[in-house]
PDB file of N, CA, C and O in Angstrom:
ATOM      1  N   MET A   1      65.875 106.803  37.546  1.00  0.00           N
ATOM      2  CA  MET A   1      64.658 107.420  38.037  1.00  0.00           C
ATOM      3  C   MET A   1      64.954 108.455  39.107  1.00  0.00           C
ATOM      4  O   MET A   1      64.275 109.479  39.179  1.00  0.00           O
ATOM      5  N   GLY A   2      65.955 108.206  39.939  1.00  0.00           N
ATOM      6  CA  GLY A   2      66.295 109.140  40.996  1.00  0.00           C
ATOM      7  C   GLY A   2      66.751 110.482  40.461  1.00  0.00           C
ATOM      8  O   GLY A   2      66.471 111.518  41.065  1.00  0.00           O
ATOM      9  N   PHE A   3      67.457 110.478  39.327  1.00  0.00           N
ATOM     10  CA  PHE A   3      67.952 111.707  38.736  1.00  0.00           C
ATOM     11  C   PHE A   3      66.786 112.552  38.224  1.00  0.00           C
ATOM     12  O   PHE A   3      66.738 113.758  38.463  1.00  0.00           O
ATOM     13  N   LEU A   4      65.849 111.914  37.520  1.00  0.00           N
ATOM     14  CA  LEU A   4      64.680 112.639  37.022  1.00  0.00           C
ATOM     15  C   LEU A   4      63.814 113.148  38.168  1.00  0.00           C
ATOM     16  O   LEU A   4      63.257 114.244  38.103  1.00  0.00           O
ATOM     17  N   TYR A   5      63.708 112.338  39.216  1.00  0.00           N
ATOM     18  CA  TYR A   5      62.967 112.733  40.415  1.00  0.00           C
ATOM     19  C   TYR A   5      63.600 113.976  41.034  1.00  0.00           C
ATOM     20  O   TYR A   5      62.895 114.902  41.435  1.00  0.00           O
ATOM     21  N   SER A   6      64.924 113.994  41.112  1.00  0.00           N
ATOM     22  CA  SER A   6      65.634 115.140  41.684  1.00  0.00           C
ATOM     23  C   SER A   6      65.416 116.398  40.856  1.00  0.00           C
ATOM     24  O   SER A   6      65.236 117.482  41.410  1.00  0.00           O
ATOM     25  N   ILE A   7      65.433 116.262  39.543  1.00  0.00           N
ATOM     26  CA  ILE A   7      65.221 117.425  38.677  1.00  0.00           C
ATOM     27  C   ILE A   7      63.784 117.935  38.814  1.00  0.00           C
ATOM     28  O   ILE A   7      63.555 119.142  38.888  1.00  0.00           O
ATOM     29  N   LEU A   8      62.828 117.022  38.848  1.00  0.00           N
ATOM     30  CA  LEU A   8      61.425 117.425  38.981  1.00  0.00           C
ATOM     31  C   LEU A   8      61.173 118.112  40.319  1.00  0.00           C
ATOM     32  O   LEU A   8      60.607 119.205  40.358  1.00  0.00           O
ATOM     33  N   ILE A   9      61.581 117.490  41.397  1.00  0.00           N
ATOM     34  CA  ILE A   9      61.405 118.089  42.726  1.00  0.00           C
ATOM     35  C   ILE A   9      62.210 119.389  42.822  1.00  0.00           C
ATOM     36  O   ILE A   9      61.741 120.372  43.395  1.00  0.00           O
ATOM     37  N   GLY A  10      63.430 119.390  42.257  1.00  0.00           N
ATOM     38  CA  GLY A  10      64.266 120.590  42.276  1.00  0.00           C
ATOM     39  C   GLY A  10      63.630 121.756  41.556  1.00  0.00           C
ATOM     40  O   GLY A  10      63.683 122.890  42.032  1.00  0.00           O
ATOM     41  N   GLY A  11      63.026 121.487  40.409  1.00  0.00           N
ATOM     42  CA  GLY A  11      62.366 122.555  39.659  1.00  0.00           C
ATOM     43  C   GLY A  11      61.195 123.148  40.417  1.00  0.00           C
ATOM     44  O   GLY A  11      61.033 124.367  40.487  1.00  0.00           O
ATOM     45  N   ILE A  12      60.388 122.278  40.980  1.00  0.00           N
ATOM     46  CA  ILE A  12      59.232 122.747  41.752  1.00  0.00           C
ATOM     47  C   ILE A  12      59.693 123.504  42.998  1.00  0.00           C
ATOM     48  O   ILE A  12      59.169 124.572  43.313  1.00  0.00           O
ATOM     49  N   ALA A  13      60.680 122.939  43.703  1.00  0.00           N
ATOM     50  CA  ALA A  13      61.175 123.571  44.927  1.00  0.00           C
ATOM     51  C   ALA A  13      61.833 124.917  44.627  1.00  0.00           C
ATOM     52  O   ALA A  13      61.623 125.888  45.354  1.00  0.00           O
ATOM     53  N   GLY A  14      62.622 124.974  43.567  1.00  0.00           N
ATOM     54  CA  GLY A  14      63.263 126.236  43.195  1.00  0.00           C
ATOM     55  C   GLY A  14      62.249 127.306  42.828  1.00  0.00           C
ATOM     56  O   GLY A  14      62.408 128.472  43.189  1.00  0.00           O
ATOM     57  N   TYR A  15      61.202 126.907  42.107  1.00  0.00           N
ATOM     58  CA  TYR A  15      60.159 127.856  41.757  1.00  0.00           C
ATOM     59  C   TYR A  15      59.443 128.375  43.002  1.00  0.00           C
ATOM     60  O   TYR A  15      59.240 129.579  43.157  1.00  0.00           O
ATOM     61  N   LEU A  16      59.065 127.454  43.887  1.00  0.00           N
ATOM     62  CA  LEU A  16      58.367 127.862  45.115  1.00  0.00           C
ATOM     63  C   LEU A  16      59.244 128.772  45.979  1.00  0.00           C
ATOM     64  O   LEU A  16      58.759 129.747  46.551  1.00  0.00           O
ATOM     65  N   ALA A  17      60.537 128.448  46.069  1.00  0.00           N
ATOM     66  CA  ALA A  17      61.446 129.287  46.859  1.00  0.00           C
ATOM     67  C   ALA A  17      61.592 130.671  46.246  1.00  0.00           C
ATOM     68  O   ALA A  17      61.660 131.666  46.968  1.00  0.00           O
ATOM     69  N   SER A  18      61.642 130.744  44.908  1.00  0.00           N
ATOM     70  CA  SER A  18      61.775 132.059  44.271  1.00  0.00           C
ATOM     71  C   SER A  18      60.511 132.891  44.449  1.00  0.00           C
ATOM     72  O   SER A  18      60.589 134.116  44.538  1.00  0.00           O
ATOM     73  N   VAL A  19      59.354 132.247  44.503  1.00  0.00           N
ATOM     74  CA  VAL A  19      58.100 132.965  44.754  1.00  0.00           C
ATOM     75  C   VAL A  19      58.066 133.455  46.200  1.00  0.00           C
ATOM     76  O   VAL A  19      57.692 134.599  46.459  1.00  0.00           O
ATOM     77  N   ILE A  20      58.453 132.601  47.135  1.00  0.00           N
ATOM     78  CA  ILE A  20      58.438 132.971  48.552  1.00  0.00           C
ATOM     79  C   ILE A  20      59.421 134.108  48.827  1.00  0.00           C
ATOM     80  O   ILE A  20      59.108 135.046  49.560  1.00  0.00           O
ATOM     81  N   MET A  21      60.603 134.016  48.236  1.00  0.00           N
ATOM     82  CA  MET A  21      61.651 135.018  48.479  1.00  0.00           C
ATOM     83  C   MET A  21      61.568 136.197  47.509  1.00  0.00           C
ATOM     84  O   MET A  21      62.391 137.109  47.581  1.00  0.00           O
ATOM     85  N   GLU A  22      60.588 136.191  46.607  1.00  0.00           N
ATOM     86  CA  GLU A  22      60.396 137.241  45.605  1.00  0.00           C
ATOM     87  C   GLU A  22      61.668 137.499  44.815  1.00  0.00           C
ATOM     88  O   GLU A  22      62.098 138.642  44.659  1.00  0.00           O
ATOM     89  N   SER A  23      62.263 136.418  44.318  1.00  0.00           N
ATOM     90  CA  SER A  23      63.454 136.529  43.487  1.00  0.00           C
ATOM     91  C   SER A  23      63.052 136.220  42.053  1.00  0.00           C
ATOM     92  O   SER A  23      62.191 135.373  41.814  1.00  0.00           O
ATOM     93  N   HIS A  24      63.664 136.893  41.117  1.00  0.00           N
ATOM     94  CA  HIS A  24      63.299 136.754  39.708  1.00  0.00           C
ATOM     95  C   HIS A  24      64.435 136.041  38.981  1.00  0.00           C
ATOM     96  O   HIS A  24      65.325 136.676  38.415  1.00  0.00           O
ATOM     97  N   ASN A  25      64.389 134.704  39.008  1.00  0.00           N
ATOM     98  CA  ASN A  25      65.416 133.897  38.370  1.00  0.00           C
ATOM     99  C   ASN A  25      64.830 133.175  37.165  1.00  0.00           C
ATOM    100  O   ASN A  25      63.614 133.050  37.016  1.00  0.00           O
ATOM    101  N   SER A  26      65.740 132.699  36.304  1.00  0.00           N
ATOM    102  CA  SER A  26      65.296 131.903  35.166  1.00  0.00           C
ATOM    103  C   SER A  26      64.902 130.504  35.636  1.00  0.00           C
ATOM    104  O   SER A  26      65.187 130.124  36.771  1.00  0.00           O
ATOM    105  N   ALA A  27      64.252 129.747  34.771  1.00  0.00           N
ATOM    106  CA  ALA A  27      63.825 128.392  35.115  1.00  0.00           C
ATOM    107  C   ALA A  27      65.033 127.514  35.411  1.00  0.00           C
ATOM    108  O   ALA A  27      64.981 126.682  36.317  1.00  0.00           O
ATOM    109  N   PHE A  28      66.121 127.684  34.664  1.00  0.00           N
ATOM    110  CA  PHE A  28      67.327 126.889  34.886  1.00  0.00           C
ATOM    111  C   PHE A  28      67.918 127.161  36.267  1.00  0.00           C
ATOM    112  O   PHE A  28      68.318 126.230  36.967  1.00  0.00           O
ATOM    113  N   ILE A  29      67.975 128.421  36.658  1.00  0.00           N
ATOM    114  CA  ILE A  29      68.499 128.786  37.979  1.00  0.00           C
ATOM    115  C   ILE A  29      67.578 128.247  39.069  1.00  0.00           C
ATOM    116  O   ILE A  29      68.055 127.798  40.111  1.00  0.00           O
ATOM    117  N   ASN A  30      66.271 128.285  38.844  1.00  0.00           N
ATOM    118  CA  ASN A  30      65.327 127.736  39.822  1.00  0.00           C
ATOM    119  C   ASN A  30      65.553 126.240  40.019  1.00  0.00           C
ATOM    120  O   ASN A  30      65.515 125.755  41.150  1.00  0.00           O
ATOM    121  N   ILE A  31      65.786 125.508  38.938  1.00  0.00           N
ATOM    122  CA  ILE A  31      66.042 124.075  39.052  1.00  0.00           C
ATOM    123  C   ILE A  31      67.322 123.824  39.825  1.00  0.00           C
ATOM    124  O   ILE A  31      67.365 122.960  40.701  1.00  0.00           O
ATOM    125  N   LEU A  32      68.370 124.581  39.503  1.00  0.00           N
ATOM    126  CA  LEU A  32      69.642 124.425  40.228  1.00  0.00           C
ATOM    127  C   LEU A  32      69.481 124.765  41.707  1.00  0.00           C
ATOM    128  O   LEU A  32      69.996 124.056  42.572  1.00  0.00           O
ATOM    129  N   LEU A  33      68.768 125.848  41.992  1.00  0.00           N
ATOM    130  CA  LEU A  33      68.528 126.216  43.391  1.00  0.00           C
ATOM    131  C   LEU A  33      67.767 125.123  44.119  1.00  0.00           C
ATOM    132  O   LEU A  33      68.073 124.818  45.272  1.00  0.00           O
ATOM    133  N   GLY A  34      66.788 124.536  43.468  1.00  0.00           N
ATOM    134  CA  GLY A  34      66.013 123.472  44.084  1.00  0.00           C
ATOM    135  C   GLY A  34      66.830 122.223  44.338  1.00  0.00           C
ATOM    136  O   GLY A  34      66.703 121.601  45.393  1.00  0.00           O
ATOM    137  N   ILE A  35      67.684 121.841  43.365  1.00  0.00           N
ATOM    138  CA  ILE A  35      68.512 120.646  43.533  1.00  0.00           C
ATOM    139  C   ILE A  35      69.531 120.858  44.642  1.00  0.00           C
ATOM    140  O   ILE A  35      69.662 120.023  45.537  1.00  0.00           O
ATOM    141  N   PHE A  36      70.252 121.973  44.587  1.00  0.00           N
ATOM    142  CA  PHE A  36      71.228 122.247  45.638  1.00  0.00           C
ATOM    143  C   PHE A  36      70.540 122.549  46.963  1.00  0.00           C
ATOM    144  O   PHE A  36      71.080 122.256  48.030  1.00  0.00           O
ATOM    145  N   GLY A  37      69.350 123.133  46.893  1.00  0.00           N
ATOM    146  CA  GLY A  37      68.563 123.350  48.111  1.00  0.00           C
ATOM    147  C   GLY A  37      68.168 122.046  48.762  1.00  0.00           C
ATOM    148  O   GLY A  37      68.113 121.948  49.988  1.00  0.00           O
ATOM    149  N   GLY A  38      67.890 121.033  47.937  1.00  0.00           N
ATOM    150  CA  GLY A  38      67.599 119.709  48.469  1.00  0.00           C
ATOM    151  C   GLY A  38      68.800 119.119  49.190  1.00  0.00           C
ATOM    152  O   GLY A  38      68.653 118.472  50.227  1.00  0.00           O
ATOM    153  N   LEU A  39      69.989 119.342  48.639  1.00  0.00           N
ATOM    154  CA  LEU A  39      71.203 118.869  49.308  1.00  0.00           C
ATOM    155  C   LEU A  39      71.429 119.592  50.633  1.00  0.00           C
ATOM    156  O   LEU A  39      71.726 118.970  51.652  1.00  0.00           O
ATOM    157  N   VAL A  40      71.282 120.914  50.601  1.00  0.00           N
ATOM    158  CA  VAL A  40      71.462 121.707  51.819  1.00  0.00           C
ATOM    159  C   VAL A  40      70.385 121.367  52.844  1.00  0.00           C
ATOM    160  O   VAL A  40      70.680 121.171  54.023  1.00  0.00           O
ATOM    161  N   GLY A  41      69.142 121.297  52.392  1.00  0.00           N
ATOM    162  CA  GLY A  41      68.043 120.965  53.294  1.00  0.00           C
ATOM    163  C   GLY A  41      68.175 119.565  53.866  1.00  0.00           C
ATOM    164  O   GLY A  41      67.867 119.345  55.037  1.00  0.00           O
ATOM    165  N   GLY A  42      68.631 118.610  53.053  1.00  0.00           N
ATOM    166  CA  GLY A  42      68.850 117.250  53.536  1.00  0.00           C
ATOM    167  C   GLY A  42      69.942 117.188  54.581  1.00  0.00           C
ATOM    168  O   GLY A  42      69.840 116.454  55.564  1.00  0.00           O
ATOM    169  N   PHE A  43      70.998 117.972  54.356  1.00  0.00           N
ATOM    170  CA  PHE A  43      72.095 118.025  55.327  1.00  0.00           C
ATOM    171  C   PHE A  43      71.594 118.589  56.662  1.00  0.00           C
ATOM    172  O   PHE A  43      71.892 118.048  57.727  1.00  0.00           O
ATOM    173  N   ILE A  44      70.832 119.677  56.587  1.00  0.00           N
ATOM    174  CA  ILE A  44      70.295 120.295  57.808  1.00  0.00           C
ATOM    175  C   ILE A  44      69.319 119.344  58.501  1.00  0.00           C
ATOM    176  O   ILE A  44      69.338 119.218  59.726  1.00  0.00           O
ATOM    177  N   ALA A  45      68.462 118.672  57.717  1.00  0.00           N
ATOM    178  CA  ALA A  45      67.483 117.749  58.299  1.00  0.00           C
ATOM    179  C   ALA A  45      68.173 116.583  59.003  1.00  0.00           C
ATOM    180  O   ALA A  45      67.734 116.150  60.068  1.00  0.00           O
ATOM    181  N   LYS A  46      69.259 116.073  58.403  1.00  0.00           N
ATOM    182  CA  LYS A  46      69.984 114.975  59.049  1.00  0.00           C
ATOM    183  C   LYS A  46      70.635 115.430  60.340  1.00  0.00           C
ATOM    184  O   LYS A  46      70.689 114.672  61.309  1.00  0.00           O
ATOM    185  N   ARG A  47      71.127 116.653  60.364  1.00  0.00           N
ATOM    186  CA  ARG A  47      71.745 117.185  61.584  1.00  0.00           C
ATOM    187  C   ARG A  47      70.715 117.381  62.688  1.00  0.00           C
ATOM    188  O   ARG A  47      71.046 117.306  63.871  1.00  0.00           O
ATOM    189  N   LEU A  48      69.461 117.632  62.300  1.00  0.00           N
ATOM    190  CA  LEU A  48      68.396 117.818  63.289  1.00  0.00           C
ATOM    191  C   LEU A  48      67.757 116.495  63.706  1.00  0.00           C
ATOM    192  O   LEU A  48      66.842 116.481  64.530  1.00  0.00           O
ATOM    193  N   GLY A  49      68.232 115.387  63.143  1.00  0.00           N
ATOM    194  CA  GLY A  49      67.741 114.079  63.546  1.00  0.00           C
ATOM    195  C   GLY A  49      66.676 113.491  62.643  1.00  0.00           C
ATOM    196  O   GLY A  49      66.165 112.410  62.935  1.00  0.00           O
ATOM    197  N   ASN A  50      66.323 114.157  61.564  1.00  0.00           N
ATOM    198  CA  ASN A  50      65.336 113.644  60.622  1.00  0.00           C
ATOM    199  C   ASN A  50      66.049 112.879  59.513  1.00  0.00           C
ATOM    200  O   ASN A  50      67.168 113.237  59.148  1.00  0.00           O
ATOM    201  N   ASP A  51      65.433 111.845  58.972  1.00  0.00           N
ATOM    202  CA  ASP A  51      66.021 111.084  57.882  1.00  0.00           C
ATOM    203  C   ASP A  51      65.220 111.335  56.608  1.00  0.00           C
ATOM    204  O   ASP A  51      64.209 110.672  56.380  1.00  0.00           O
ATOM    205  N   PRO A  52      65.662 112.299  55.760  1.00  0.00           N
ATOM    206  CA  PRO A  52      64.883 112.642  54.571  1.00  0.00           C
ATOM    207  C   PRO A  52      64.831 111.514  53.540  1.00  0.00           C
ATOM    208  O   PRO A  52      63.982 111.550  52.650  1.00  0.00           O
ATOM    209  N   ASP A  53      65.714 110.512  53.632  1.00  0.00           N
ATOM    210  CA  ASP A  53      65.693 109.413  52.679  1.00  0.00           C
ATOM    211  C   ASP A  53      64.454 108.546  52.844  1.00  0.00           C
ATOM    212  O   ASP A  53      64.006 107.925  51.880  1.00  0.00           O
ATOM    213  N   ASN A  54      63.899 108.493  54.032  1.00  0.00           N
ATOM    214  CA  ASN A  54      62.722 107.664  54.291  1.00  0.00           C
ATOM    215  C   ASN A  54      61.425 108.457  54.295  1.00  0.00           C
ATOM    216  O   ASN A  54      60.351 107.886  54.489  1.00  0.00           O
ATOM    217  N   ASP A  55      61.511 109.764  54.085  1.00  0.00           N
ATOM    218  CA  ASP A  55      60.312 110.600  54.074  1.00  0.00           C
ATOM    219  C   ASP A  55      59.640 110.529  52.711  1.00  0.00           C
ATOM    220  O   ASP A  55      60.229 110.042  51.747  1.00  0.00           O
ATOM    221  N   GLY A  56      58.435 111.003  52.636  1.00  0.00           N
ATOM    222  CA  GLY A  56      57.673 110.975  51.402  1.00  0.00           C
ATOM    223  C   GLY A  56      57.964 112.165  50.506  1.00  0.00           C
ATOM    224  O   GLY A  56      58.846 112.980  50.776  1.00  0.00           O
ATOM    225  N   LEU A  57      57.207 112.236  49.452  1.00  0.00           N
ATOM    226  CA  LEU A  57      57.371 113.270  48.441  1.00  0.00           C
ATOM    227  C   LEU A  57      57.175 114.669  49.019  1.00  0.00           C
ATOM    228  O   LEU A  57      57.968 115.569  48.742  1.00  0.00           O
ATOM    229  N   LEU A  58      56.145 114.854  49.805  1.00  0.00           N
ATOM    230  CA  LEU A  58      55.854 116.179  50.357  1.00  0.00           C
ATOM    231  C   LEU A  58      56.966 116.660  51.280  1.00  0.00           C
ATOM    232  O   LEU A  58      57.362 117.824  51.222  1.00  0.00           O
ATOM    233  N   MET A  59      57.470 115.771  52.130  1.00  0.00           N
ATOM    234  CA  MET A  59      58.543 116.176  53.040  1.00  0.00           C
ATOM    235  C   MET A  59      59.818 116.500  52.260  1.00  0.00           C
ATOM    236  O   MET A  59      60.515 117.457  52.596  1.00  0.00           O
ATOM    237  N   ASN A  60      60.132 115.721  51.228  1.00  0.00           N
ATOM    238  CA  ASN A  60      61.301 116.024  50.410  1.00  0.00           C
ATOM    239  C   ASN A  60      61.147 117.359  49.700  1.00  0.00           C
ATOM    240  O   ASN A  60      62.115 118.106  49.560  1.00  0.00           O
ATOM    241  N   LEU A  61      59.944 117.658  49.254  1.00  0.00           N
ATOM    242  CA  LEU A  61      59.693 118.942  48.608  1.00  0.00           C
ATOM    243  C   LEU A  61      59.870 120.087  49.602  1.00  0.00           C
ATOM    244  O   LEU A  61      60.497 121.095  49.276  1.00  0.00           O
ATOM    245  N   LEU A  62      59.330 119.943  50.800  1.00  0.00           N
ATOM    246  CA  LEU A  62      59.473 120.986  51.823  1.00  0.00           C
ATOM    247  C   LEU A  62      60.926 121.188  52.228  1.00  0.00           C
ATOM    248  O   LEU A  62      61.362 122.321  52.431  1.00  0.00           O
ATOM    249  N   ILE A  63      61.678 120.101  52.348  1.00  0.00           N
ATOM    250  CA  ILE A  63      63.095 120.200  52.685  1.00  0.00           C
ATOM    251  C   ILE A  63      63.856 120.912  51.569  1.00  0.00           C
ATOM    252  O   ILE A  63      64.725 121.741  51.842  1.00  0.00           O
ATOM    253  N   SER A  64      63.537 120.595  50.316  1.00  0.00           N
ATOM    254  CA  SER A  64      64.193 121.240  49.180  1.00  0.00           C
ATOM    255  C   SER A  64      63.860 122.721  49.102  1.00  0.00           C
ATOM    256  O   SER A  64      64.731 123.542  48.817  1.00  0.00           O
ATOM    257  N   VAL A  65      62.604 123.065  49.354  1.00  0.00           N
ATOM    258  CA  VAL A  65      62.207 124.479  49.346  1.00  0.00           C
ATOM    259  C   VAL A  65      62.941 125.224  50.455  1.00  0.00           C
ATOM    260  O   VAL A  65      63.448 126.323  50.235  1.00  0.00           O
ATOM    261  N   GLY A  66      62.998 124.633  51.637  1.00  0.00           N
ATOM    262  CA  GLY A  66      63.716 125.273  52.745  1.00  0.00           C
ATOM    263  C   GLY A  66      65.186 125.474  52.435  1.00  0.00           C
ATOM    264  O   GLY A  66      65.745 126.528  52.735  1.00  0.00           O
ATOM    265  N   GLY A  67      65.818 124.475  51.837  1.00  0.00           N
ATOM    266  CA  GLY A  67      67.226 124.611  51.462  1.00  0.00           C
ATOM    267  C   GLY A  67      67.437 125.662  50.385  1.00  0.00           C
ATOM    268  O   GLY A  67      68.415 126.408  50.431  1.00  0.00           O
ATOM    269  N   ALA A  68      66.527 125.730  49.411  1.00  0.00           N
ATOM    270  CA  ALA A  68      66.634 126.741  48.360  1.00  0.00           C
ATOM    271  C   ALA A  68      66.438 128.143  48.930  1.00  0.00           C
ATOM    272  O   ALA A  68      67.095 129.088  48.492  1.00  0.00           O
ATOM    273  N   ILE A  69      65.547 128.282  49.894  1.00  0.00           N
ATOM    274  CA  ILE A  69      65.359 129.587  50.553  1.00  0.00           C
ATOM    275  C   ILE A  69      66.638 130.001  51.269  1.00  0.00           C
ATOM    276  O   ILE A  69      67.037 131.164  51.215  1.00  0.00           O
ATOM    277  N   VAL A  70      67.276 129.054  51.934  1.00  0.00           N
ATOM    278  CA  VAL A  70      68.555 129.343  52.604  1.00  0.00           C
ATOM    279  C   VAL A  70      69.588 129.798  51.575  1.00  0.00           C
ATOM    280  O   VAL A  70      70.318 130.758  51.821  1.00  0.00           O
ATOM    281  N   LEU A  71      69.660 129.120  50.421  1.00  0.00           N
ATOM    282  CA  LEU A  71      70.627 129.505  49.391  1.00  0.00           C
ATOM    283  C   LEU A  71      70.339 130.886  48.815  1.00  0.00           C
ATOM    284  O   LEU A  71      71.265 131.662  48.578  1.00  0.00           O
ATOM    285  N   ILE A  72      69.065 131.200  48.586  1.00  0.00           N
ATOM    286  CA  ILE A  72      68.721 132.532  48.092  1.00  0.00           C
ATOM    287  C   ILE A  72      69.084 133.593  49.122  1.00  0.00           C
ATOM    288  O   ILE A  72      69.592 134.657  48.767  1.00  0.00           O
ATOM    289  N   PHE A  73      68.830 133.313  50.380  1.00  0.00           N
ATOM    290  CA  PHE A  73      69.167 134.257  51.450  1.00  0.00           C
ATOM    291  C   PHE A  73      70.674 134.493  51.501  1.00  0.00           C
ATOM    292  O   PHE A  73      71.121 135.636  51.597  1.00  0.00           O
ATOM    293  N   ILE A  74      71.451 133.423  51.437  1.00  0.00           N
ATOM    294  CA  ILE A  74      72.914 133.555  51.458  1.00  0.00           C
ATOM    295  C   ILE A  74      73.394 134.321  50.227  1.00  0.00           C
ATOM    296  O   ILE A  74      74.304 135.145  50.321  1.00  0.00           O
ATOM    297  N   GLY A  75      72.781 134.048  49.070  1.00  0.00           N
ATOM    298  CA  GLY A  75      73.144 134.776  47.846  1.00  0.00           C
ATOM    299  C   GLY A  75      72.869 136.262  47.952  1.00  0.00           C
ATOM    300  O   GLY A  75      73.621 137.069  47.406  1.00  0.00           O
ATOM    301  N   ARG A  76      71.813 136.635  48.639  1.00  0.00           N
ATOM    302  CA  ARG A  76      71.491 138.057  48.801  1.00  0.00           C
ATOM    303  C   ARG A  76      72.457 138.766  49.746  1.00  0.00           C
ATOM    304  O   ARG A  76      72.616 139.985  49.674  1.00  0.00           O
ATOM    305  N   LEU A  77      73.099 138.012  50.625  1.00  0.00           N
ATOM    306  CA  LEU A  77      74.064 138.627  51.530  1.00  0.00           C
ATOM    307  C   LEU A  77      75.307 139.105  50.787  1.00  0.00           C
ATOM    308  O   LEU A  77      75.980 140.044  51.212  1.00  0.00           O
ATOM    309  N   PHE A  78      75.593 138.450  49.686  1.00  0.00           N
ATOM    310  CA  PHE A  78      76.780 138.814  48.893  1.00  0.00           C
ATOM    311  C   PHE A  78      76.343 139.574  47.694  1.00  0.00           C
ATOM    312  O   PHE A  78      77.175 139.982  46.884  1.00  0.00           O
TER     313      PHE A  78
END
């Protein structure tokens, strides 16, 4: 269930990040950005003292969107 949850949240987060950053990616790239964005966002959240493992769906989605935005920004630098 956790894997499907990650893909679902990742897809939504990747889509939202691509809309916010005005990037035109495929659905597959959006899902990957969302999943890896969740990892990056979770890492940043843990460093700031937040525990994303105990947060709800909305907070996990926001963390994933934030991480995906960071990844899109870093990708644009190169």
